[in-house]
N, C-alpha and C positions, 0 to 999 in steps of 0.2 A: 545602155551606150553612155560613155563617160561624156562629163562636161566640156572636156577638151577635145572631144571628137571633130568640131569643126577646125581647129587648129591642125589637129593631124591630118585631115583631109587636104587642107591648103598647102601643108608641107609636102605631102605626097605628090603633089601636082609638079614640084621642083625637078629639075633635071641635072641641076649641078652636083658636083661632088662635094660641095659644102657652101653654105651661105649664113648671112647673118640676120636675125631680126632683132628689132629694139623691142623693149618691154611694150613701148605704146603701139607698136604694130601689132604685137602678139594680142594685146587688150583689145585693139581694134578689130581683130578677126574675130575674138570671142564674144566681145560685147560686154565683158566684166574684167576687172582688175586682177591681175595674176597674183598669187600668194605662195606660200611656202608648200601648199598642197601640190603645186606643179612637179615638184621634185618626186612625189609619189605616183603621179600620173604619168610621168615621162618613160615609164617602162613600157607603156602602150605603143610608143612611138615606132618601134623596130616594125610592126607590122605594116607600116607605110613606107618602109624602105630607107628610114633616116634613124639617128640616133642623136641624143644631145651630147654635142663635143664639150663646150664650155660655156658656163653661165657666169657673166661678169655682172656683179651687183654694183660695182662702182661705175661702169659705163652704162649699166643697164640695157645689155645685149645678150642674146644667146646665140651661140654659133651650133648649126645643125650640121652633119655630115652623114654622107650616104653610108649605108651599112655595108660591110664587106660579105 
């Protein structure tokens, strides 16, 4: 099981076509700060129905969108 599984499971419960989570919200779900390893693990997300749309380092947000 990936260290990001709690995040993927939380995202999988969404029903919107797309939504935004802040880094703080993601870290709250995970219980630890996110780092660049997030980019390596995001390939697990489509199994939960979503993909990473855009990561904004400046705004500290991540856009998630439903897989087609």
